[in-house]
Structure formats: structure tokens, C-alpha cells
N, C-alpha and C positions, 0 to 999 in steps of 0.2 A: 504494500500500500504506500501511496505517496506520503502520507503523514508519518508513517513509521520510518521511511527512508530519510525524511527531513529531520526526524529526531536523532537518528544515528549520525547524520552528517553534521548537524548543528545542535548538539545537545543543549537543552536549556538549563538554567539554574534549577536545582532540585531543592525544595524546602521540606522540612520535617512534616510528617503526618501522612494521612491517607485521604484522598478525595474520591468520592463516589458520585458518578454521573449517571443519573437515571435516563433511560431512553426507550422508546417503543421499538426502535429498529434493532435487529440482531446482527447488523453489519454496519460497517462504516464507523466514523468518529462523530460523536455528538457535537453539534454546533456550540453548545455551552462550553465544552472543553476547548474547542478551537478559539472561541472568543476570550475565554479566561487566559489561555496561553498568550494570545496576542496582546491583551491588555496588561497582564502582570509580568509577562516575559519570564515565567517560572512555572514549574510543575511540582506537585507534591511528590514526595519520595515514592509513594505507591499510589497508582491511579487504577480505579476500578470502574469499568463501564458496565452498568447493570440493566438488564431487561427482565421484565416479568411477562410470562406467557400463560394465558388461560387455556387449558386443554379442554377438549370436548367430553371429558369424563368427569364424574362428580369429585373424585379425589385422585391425587398422584401419590404414589408410594414415596415416603421420605427419602429412600435411597436413590430415587430417580429425580429428586427435586431440583438439583443444581448441576450445572455444567460450567466448568471453569477452563478458560482458554488463555494461555499466556501469549500475548501479542507482541511484546517487546520487553525491554528492560524495565521491570517493575510496572508493567502495564498489562492489565488483565481484563477479559470480558467474562462476566458472570451472567448466566441465563438461568432464571428461576422458573420452575414449572409448577403451576397450581391447577387443581381441578375447578370446574365452574361453581362447585358448592363450597369451596374453601375461601378463606380470607387470607390474602398474603400477609406474612409477618416478616417484613424486611429486616428489622433488627435481629430477630432470631436467625434468619438465614445468613446474615453477615457473621454472626457468632459461630455458625456452623462451619465457616471457612477454616477454622483452626483444626477441624477433624476431617477424616476421610481420605480421599485419593491424593496422589502425588501433586496434582495441580493445586489442590487446596493447601497442601503443605508448603508448596512454593510460594503461594500467595501469603501465607502466614510468615514464612522466613523473609519475604521481601519487606516486611515491616508493617504489614497491615494488622491493625488491632481489631479484627472482626471476630 
């Protein structure tokens, strides 16, 4: 992706903490992240792009709730899946990033306090 290449070629100043950008899209970079980078000329140490998907089933098995993708240096895409009868609990889902698969562990090691 053009954004990721740009980050590698011209790395911005990284500031402490984790930024979570909510977006409907499961691809691309949210405009809010791009505007923030352009305005502040800095990125948080860990950046999470998060999408919530409502599935056509009443419930989603908690083991299949999240998908974590490493996009770049401390940049992750987290997709959460909920059934149509469930209410998304974003704080709980972020806390679950410290458990589970290797992508979740990488996200945790990258400095995210989720």
C-alpha cells in the first residue's frame, strides 16, 4: 500500500501510547488517521485500525470474534465479528488482545495496552 511505503521511506515521529481508529471499511487507511498524521506530523507508538462486522447469525463464537493483521511497524488492523443479536463490547475486545494467537501477542508486545 502507498501509505505503508510512505511510512517506511519517511518514518514519522512516534509518540508514546496507542491510538485506535474506528472505521467501517476493512481495507485501506482511515481518513482520520491520515488527517491526524498530516496535522500532528506524528504517530502513536502503536496504531490500531479497528472495524466491527455484524454477521448474519445471532451470535459469533468468542474464539472467532477477532482477526488481527499486522500491516507494518506497530500498525495493526483488528476486525471484530459480532452476531446480529449481540452488542459489541469494544473495551472488552481490546483487552482480549493480550491473549490468544500470535498476532494478538505481537500487538501486545508492540506496546498496546489492550
